[in-house]
C-alpha positions in Angstrom: 12.4 -6.8 38.7 16.2 -7.3 38.6 17.7 -8.8 35.5 21.1 -8.8 33.6 21.3 -6.0 31.1 23.6 -3.5 29.4 23.5 0.3 29.2 24.1 2.0 25.9 23.9 5.4 24.4 20.5 6.1 22.8 22.1 7.1 19.5 23.7 3.6 19.2 20.8 1.7 20.7 18.9 0.8 17.5 21.9 -0.8 15.9 22.8 -2.7 19.1 19.2 -3.9 19.7 19.1 -5.3 16.1 22.4 -7.1 16.7 21.3 -8.5 20.0 18.0 -9.7 18.5 19.9 -11.5 15.7 21.9 -13.3 18.5 18.7 -14.1 20.3 20.0 -12.9 23.7 17.4 -10.1 24.5 14.7 -11.0 27.0 11.6 -10.1 25.1 9.3 -10.4 28.1 11.0 -7.4 29.7 10.7 -3.8 28.5 13.7 -1.9 27.2 13.8 1.4 29.0 15.3 4.8 28.5 16.6 7.3 31.0 17.8 10.5 29.3 20.5 9.6 26.8 20.9 6.1 28.2 19.0 3.0 27.1 18.8 -0.2 29.3 18.5 -3.5 27.4 17.5 -6.7 29.2 19.5 -9.8 28.4 18.9 -13.5 29.0 22.2 -14.0 30.8 25.3 -12.3 32.0 27.6 -11.8 29.0 30.0 -9.3 27.5 29.0 -7.6 24.2 31.3 -5.4 22.2 32.9 -4.0 25.4 29.6 -3.5 27.2 29.6 -5.1 30.7 26.5 -6.8 31.9 25.1 -5.6 35.2 22.0 -6.2 37.3 19.3 -3.6 36.3 15.7 -2.9 37.1 13.2 -3.8 34.3 9.4 -4.0 34.0 7.6 -7.1 32.7 6.0 -7.0 29.3 3.1 -9.3 28.4 3.8 -11.1 25.1 0.7 -11.0 23.0 -0.5 -14.3 21.6 -1.0 -14.6 17.8 -4.6 -13.5 17.0 -5.4 -16.8 15.4 -4.6 -18.6 18.6 -6.9 -16.3 20.6 -9.7 -16.6 18.0 -9.5 -20.4 18.1 -9.7 -20.4 21.9 -12.7 -18.0 22.4 -14.6 -19.5 19.5 -14.9 -22.7 21.4 -13.2 -24.7 18.6 -11.9 -27.5 20.8 -11.9 -30.3 18.2 -11.5 -30.8 14.5 -9.9 -28.2 12.3 -12.1 -25.1 12.2 -11.5 -22.5 9.4 -9.3 -19.9 11.0 -8.0 -17.5 8.3 -4.3 -16.8 8.4 -4.4 -13.9 6.0 -6.5 -10.8 6.2 -6.5 -7.1 5.3 -7.9 -4.4 7.6 -9.5 -1.4 6.0 -10.8 0.9 8.8 -13.2 -1.2 10.9 -13.7 -3.7 8.1 -11.8 -6.9 7.6 -11.1 -8.6 4.2 -10.3 -12.3 4.4 -8.0 -13.6 1.7 -9.4 -17.2 1.8 -12.1 -18.8 -0.2 -13.3 -20.9 2.7 -16.0 -19.4 4.9 -15.4 -19.5 8.7 -18.2 -20.6 11.0 -20.4 -18.0 12.7 -18.7 -18.5 16.0 -15.3 -18.0 14.4 -16.5 -14.8 12.6 -17.8 -13.4 15.9 -14.5 -14.2 17.6 -12.5 -12.5 14.8 -14.7 -9.4 15.1 -14.2 -9.5 18.9 -10.4 -10.0 18.9 -9.6 -7.6 16.0 -12.3 -5.0 16.9 -14.0 -4.8 13.5 -17.7 -4.3 12.6 -17.8 -6.1 9.2 -16.0 -9.0 7.6 -15.8 -9.8 3.8 -14.3 -12.7 1.8 -12.4 -11.5 -1.2 -13.3 -13.8 -4.1 -10.3 -12.5 -6.0 -12.0 -11.2 -9.2 -11.9 -7.5 -10.3 -14.5 -6.5 -12.9 -13.2 -4.8 -16.0 -12.3 -1.1 -16.4 -14.5 -0.1 -13.5 -12.4 -2.3 -11.2 -15.2 -3.4 -9.0 -14.2 -6.1 -6.5 -16.1 -9.3 -5.9 -16.7 -9.4 -2.1 -19.0 -11.6 -0.1 -20.1 -10.0 3.2 -20.0 -12.8 5.9 -20.4 -10.7 9.1 -22.0 -7.4 9.9 -23.3 -5.1 7.2 -21.6 -3.5 4.2 -21.0 0.2 4.3 -18.5 3.1 4.2 -15.3 2.9 6.2 -12.5 5.3 6.8 -9.0 3.8 6.2 -6.0 5.8 7.2 -2.6 5.3 5.5 0.5 7.5 5.5 -1.4 10.4 7.0 -4.2 10.2 4.3 -7.8 9.3 5.0 -9.5 7.1 2.4 -13.3 6.8 2.5 -14.6 3.7 0.7 -17.0 0.9 0.7 -14.9 -2.4 0.4 -17.9 -4.1 -1.4 -18.1 -1.4 -4.1 -14.6 -0.1 -4.8 -11.1 -1.6 -4.9 -8.3 -0.8 -2.5 -5.0 -2.7 -2.5 -2.9 -2.3 0.7 -0.1 -4.2 -1.1 0.5 -1.1 -3.2 1.3 1.1 -0.1 5.1 1.4 -0.9 4.2 2.7 -4.4 1.8 5.3 -2.9 4.3 6.4 -0.4 7.0 6.7 -3.1 4.7 9.0 -5.2 4.4 11.3 -2.2 8.1 11.7 -2.1 8.5 12.8 -5.8 10.1 16.0 -6.8 7.2 17.7 -8.8 7.6 21.3 -7.9 5.1 23.3 -9.9 4.2 20.3 -12.1 0.9 19.7 -13.7 -0.1 16.0 -13.3 -2.6 13.7 -14.9 -3.9 10.6 -13.0 -5.7 8.6 -15.7 -7.1 5.9 -13.5 -7.6 7.7 -10.2 -10.0 5.3 -8.4 -10.7 6.7 -5.0 -7.5 8.7 -5.0 -4.8 6.0 -4.6 -2.1 8.1 -6.1 -3.7 11.5 -6.5 -4.1 12.1 -2.8 -0.4 11.4 -1.8 0.8 13.3 -4.8 -1.4 16.4 -3.9 -0.7 16.2 -0.1 3.1 15.6 -0.1 4.5 17.1 -3.2 4.7 20.7 -4.5 2.8 20.1 -7.7 0.7 22.8 -9.2 -2.5 20.8 -9.9 -3.5 17.2 -10.5 -6.4 16.1 -12.8 -7.8 12.9 -11.4 -9.9 10.9 -14.0 -12.1 8.0 -13.0 -14.5 6.0 -15.1 -16.5 4.2 -12.3 -19.2 6.6 -10.9 -19.0 5.0 -7.4 -15.2 5.3 -7.2 -15.6 8.9 -8.5 -18.0 9.7 -5.7 -15.5 8.4 -3.1 -12.7 10.3 -4.9 -14.6 13.6 -4.5 -15.3 12.8 -0.8 -11.6 12.0 -0.2 -10.5 15.2 -1.7 -12.7 17.0 0.7 -11.9 15.1 3.9 -8.1 15.5 3.2 -8.7 19.2 2.4 -7.1 19.0 -1.0 -9.7 21.1 -2.9 -8.1 23.2 -5.6 -5.1 20.8 -5.9 -7.0 17.8 -7.1 -9.5 18.2 -9.9 -11.8 15.1 -10.1 -13.2 14.2 -13.6 -15.7 11.5 -14.3 -15.4 9.5 -17.5 -13.1 7.4 -19.8 -9.6 8.9 -19.5 -9.1 8.5 -23.2 -11.9 10.8 -23.9 -12.3 13.3 -21.0 -8.7 13.9 -19.9 -7.9 17.6 -20.6 -6.1 18.2 -23.9 -3.0 19.8 -22.5 0.6 18.9 -21.9 1.4 17.3 -18.6 4.7 17.0 -16.7 3.8 13.6 -15.1 1.2 11.1 -16.0 0.1 8.2 -13.8 -1.4 5.1 -15.4 -2.3 3.0 -12.4 -4.2 0.2 -14.2 -3.1 -3.1 -15.5 -4.6 -2.2 -18.9 -2.7 1.0 -19.1 -1.2 0.0 -22.4 -4.6 0.5 -24.0 -4.4 4.2 -23.0 -0.8 4.8 -24.1 -1.8 6.8 -27.2 -4.1 9.0 -25.1 -1.2 9.6 -22.6 1.3 10.4 -25.4 -1.1 12.9 -26.9 -1.0 14.8 -23.6 2.8 14.7 -23.2 5.8 16.7 -24.4 9.5 16.2 -24.2 10.3 15.7 -20.6 7.0 14.2 -19.6 7.3 11.1 -17.4 4.9 8.3 -17.7 4.3 5.9 -14.8 2.7 2.7 -16.1 1.4 -0.3 -14.1 1.4 -3.7 -15.8 1.2 -7.4 -15.1 4.4 -9.0 -16.3 5.5 -12.7 -16.4 8.8 -13.4 -14.8 10.5 -14.4 -18.0 9.6 -11.1 -19.6 10.8 -8.7 -16.9 14.0 -7.8 -18.8 12.3 -7.0 -22.1 8.6 -6.1 -21.8 9.2 -2.4 -21.6 11.1 -2.5 -25.0 7.9 -3.4 -26.7 6.3 -0.3 -25.2 9.1 1.8 -26.5 8.6 0.3 -30.0 4.9 0.9 -29.9 5.4 4.6 -28.8 7.8 5.1 -31.7 5.1 3.9 -34.1 2.8 6.5 -32.6 5.5 9.2 -33.1 7.2 9.4 -29.7 10.6 8.5 -28.5 10.6 7.1 -24.9 13.6 6.6 -22.6 13.6 3.9 -19.9 14.0 5.4 -16.4 13.4 2.5 -14.0 11.0 -0.3 -13.1 9.9 -1.5 -9.7 8.3 -4.8 -8.5 5.2 -3.7 -6.6 4.2 -7.2 -5.5 3.8 -10.8 -6.7 0.4 -11.2 -8.4 0.5 -14.9 -8.9 2.9 -17.7 -9.8 5.6 -16.2 -12.0 3.5 -13.0 -12.4 4.5 -9.6 -11.2 2.8 -6.2 -10.7 5.3 -3.9 -12.2 5.6 -0.1 -12.0 7.4 1.3 -15.0 8.8 4.9 -15.5 9.4 6.1 -19.0 10.4 9.6 -20.1 9.3 11.3 -23.4 12.5 12.5 -25.0 11.2 13.5 -28.5 8.0 13.8 -30.6 8.5 12.8 -34.2 5.5 14.8 -35.4 6.1 18.4 -36.5 
């Protein structure tokens, strides 16, 4: 169909589209199209934009997809009242995790499965059990079982009812895959199913990573994930408490991806040397964000090690005035002879 539009160079098109979207003058029901080095952008009306002259161009229609919740409400037959339609969920492979304590009706669950194309649905009760980090999930549709979740080119095999996986940590996992670790020997003290070990092994040039996990079920999935991602020889899975079974050697980089990582600081320092970087994950109240790491430096000094602050990152909000923080510290000196 004919519609007003502008023609721009493809190398400038991304910037121009962002600007036009902010001005709300792009017709979103028509497809932007490309012909060689030229990009045609449909507009709501004839206008002049940064020297580009509007002309009548040919565009194809694009169906605008309705929000899933609206479709679910319609096909579930919920014509009256206020049925429980969850507005937050996490997809792991062909399983869906609902972040809502209320249980939807059977018809709504069936509609969710139909619209989103999943085989099983869980309600996350929000509690993680101790060091083994087992989630508390209620299966409300389908049957529990193993799923394959793909993220950043990595396949994670898991059973959502038995092991933990937090999609909210995706940026931190991607960041680990971009680290400069050429020839480094790495220790992952709380490996889980391979949250950090797999991107580190796949995307960096490390020499070897020892992945320690205390939960036998998570350890089983860890070994499986090493295999399906073809990382044998680069990732060495170890079952047990990281404070006891981690190899007694000096590592270049140590990942401590557990909120109780402080309890294992001594074990990590025993396996470090000057230049080792520690990556610690902690829950920190907002009012302590500027100072909490100083207490860790003081504790390390009492244990005989000098730590230097590198950086800290907010991974995500964990609750009111509570943050999941990722903290990088470098060992600069050991005070012991």
